[in-house]
N, C-alpha and C positions, 0 to 999 in steps of 0.2 A: 504493500498501501503505498501511497507517497503520501507523503505529511503537508506538501502543500496543498493539496487538493483538496483531503482531510477538513484542513483546517480551514480555506473558503466554504467548503461545502455544510459546515458542521458549527461554523462561526458563531452565526445567528441563534442556533438550538441550546450552545452552552451559555450565551448569554441571558436567553430568555429562563433559562433551567435555574441557574443563578440568584437571577431576579426574583424568583416565584418559590426560591430559597430563604430570599426575604437581604439578598446583598443588597446592599444604597446602590442608587444610583453614582455616588461619587467613588465607589469602590469596585463597580462592578466590572469595570475594564481591567484594571489590574487583576482582580480573580479570574476572569476570563484568562486572561494570560497566564494564569499559575496555573489552571488546567490543562490550559497546552503544551507547559513545559513537561507534566506528570505524561500527557498523552504522547508526547515525543520520547520522552524515557521510557514509556511502557507500551509501546507500540507491536515490539516484536512480543511479547506477550500475549497479547489480543487472540483469544480463541473464535478464530471466524464463524465457528457454528452457533455465533449469536449474534442478537444486533449489535453494529454498531452503538448505535445512539442509548441502549441499555447501558451498554459498557460506559460509555460516557455521563449518562447520566449517574451512574455508581461513584464514579471520580467527581462532579460535583455536587454528590451530596457526601462525600466525604470535605469535601474544601468546605461545604457552609455549616458539618459539625468544627470543622477547627477556624472558620470564620465569626462563627456564632461564641465560641469560646473566649477568643481574643478580642472581640469588639466590644466598647462600651455599650451600656444599654442606655438608649435614648428615646425620646419619645416622638420622634418623628415619622410619621405615618410615610412607609417608600409607597413611590410611583412606579405602577408595573406596568411593564412594556405588551403591546399591542402582539397577540398570539399570532392571528392573521395577517399575513401581507393584503392589502386591501387592492384592486385592481382599478376600480371605482373611486375618484373622492369622494367623499361622504360631505353632506351637507351641513352648517354648523347643529342643527338637529342632533343627528346623525353623532357628532362628535362629540354632542354633552352626553349623549345615554351612553357611549363608550367608554367615555372616562368615568361615569357613575360606574357602570360596568366593572371596568379595572381597580377601580377604589371598594369597590364591594369585595370582590376577590383578591384583594390583598386585604381586607380585613379579616376576612376569614380564614384566608391562609395564614394572618399572623396572628390569629386564636388556637390553630392548632401549633401541637408539636412538633419540630422537625423530624422527627419519628413519622409520625400521624402523616405529616406533610408531604412526605416521598413516598407514601404507599398510597396517598389521595392524588394526588400528579400524575403517577405512573398508571392507576388504573382507570382513574376517571377524565385526565386530560390526554396520555400520553397511549392511550385503550390498550396495556399490555394485561396477559392473563395473569391470574394468580402464582403459577408455578414459575414464569420470566422474572413476574416483582421477585418473589422469594430467592430465587438463585442470584439478581443482579444483587438484591442487597446482605445474601448471605444471613436469610431469615426462613423462619419453616413456614409450610403454608397457613397454618395456625395463628401464626402470630401475625402474619401479611393481613389477613381476614379479622382480626381484634384490630389492628390498627386502622384498617377500613373500615370497620365499622365505629371506630371512636371517632374517626376523621370526620364521617358522615354523618354524626350527632350535633359534631360542632358546625358543622354546614347547616344543618336543617335548625338547628338553632338561634344560628345568625339569620340566616333568609326568612324567620319566622318571627325575628326583633326588626328586622327591616320590614318588615310588611305591616307591624303593627304600627310601626314611626311614620311610615308615609300614609295608612289609615288608621286612625287609633281606632274608630267606630267598631271596627272589628270586635275589640274586646269588649263591649258593653252589648253588640249582638250576639256575642257568643260563637260566630261562624268564624269560618277559614275560607278565605280564597284559595 
């Protein structure tokens, strides 16, 4: 495998994965470079029977663990990058809706532990199966299932909180939308 082409092809994926793990915008460029230094050093050990992005995700996950241990706690809510490159230019309303969605996703992901976040991203966003997740993170399938269950509980609590904040009458009517 040619490192330069891998770098060009997967740069955005690594950047977005690190952002989803909570690496701040001011740090994500350096963090991405650090991940690719590891990739370059360990490329010869990559087992080509698995997906390259799964291997990259595991490296990003380990970097995010290191990053969280060494960075000072701040109250700054990070902005999250857009997951999909749009081919159409959105109007102002669509941009505002996208920004609100990114902010909500950021708040939801920030409410999860890093372990829950990793499983949630791999399963719900990257759409990997439980066995692939277990293999890439070095976990048992049962641990993957329990972390996913916990992450989904956090997700739905935050979504419900957002719904009631948008429409507080739902609480008094006793109904859910």
